[in-house]
N, C-alpha and C positions, 0 to 999 in steps of 0.2 A: 316826375311829378306832373300832374296835369294842371292846367291853368285854373280850374275851378277850386282845387285844393289850395293852391298858392294864394288865390284871392281870399279864400276863407281864413287861412292862417294870418294874412295881413289884416283882415278885418278884426279878428280876435286880438291881435297885437295892438291895433289902434284903440280898441275898447279898453283894454287893460291900461294902456298909456293914458287915456283920457280919465279913467277912474282914479288913477294914482296922481295925476296932475291937478284935477279939479274935483275933489271929493264932494264938496257941497253942491255944486251944480249937478253932478252925477246923481246924487241922492234925490234932488228935486225932480230930475227926469224920471227916475224910477218911481217915485211917489205919484207923480201925475199919470204915468203910464198905468200903474196898478189901479189907481182911482178910475181912470177911463175904462179899463177892462171890467172893473166891478160894476160900473154904471151900465155898461153894455150888457153884461150878464143879467143884471136886474131887469133891464128893459126887455131883453129876450124872454126871460121867465114870465114877465107880465103879458107879453105877446102870446106865448104858448098857452098860458092860463085862459086868456080871452078866447082863444080858438076852441078850447074844450069846455068852456063854461056854457 
């Protein structure tokens, strides 16, 4: 197994451990991340509209 695959598996294991250990904090992180991605997508759409307007 190469090092990249081992690090990836360890990262996945850590994420699963964190979600199971701290479910409320994990949900807050997901909510804020999705909100930030939504805001970024909206801002990008506005930018593209302004280019072609």
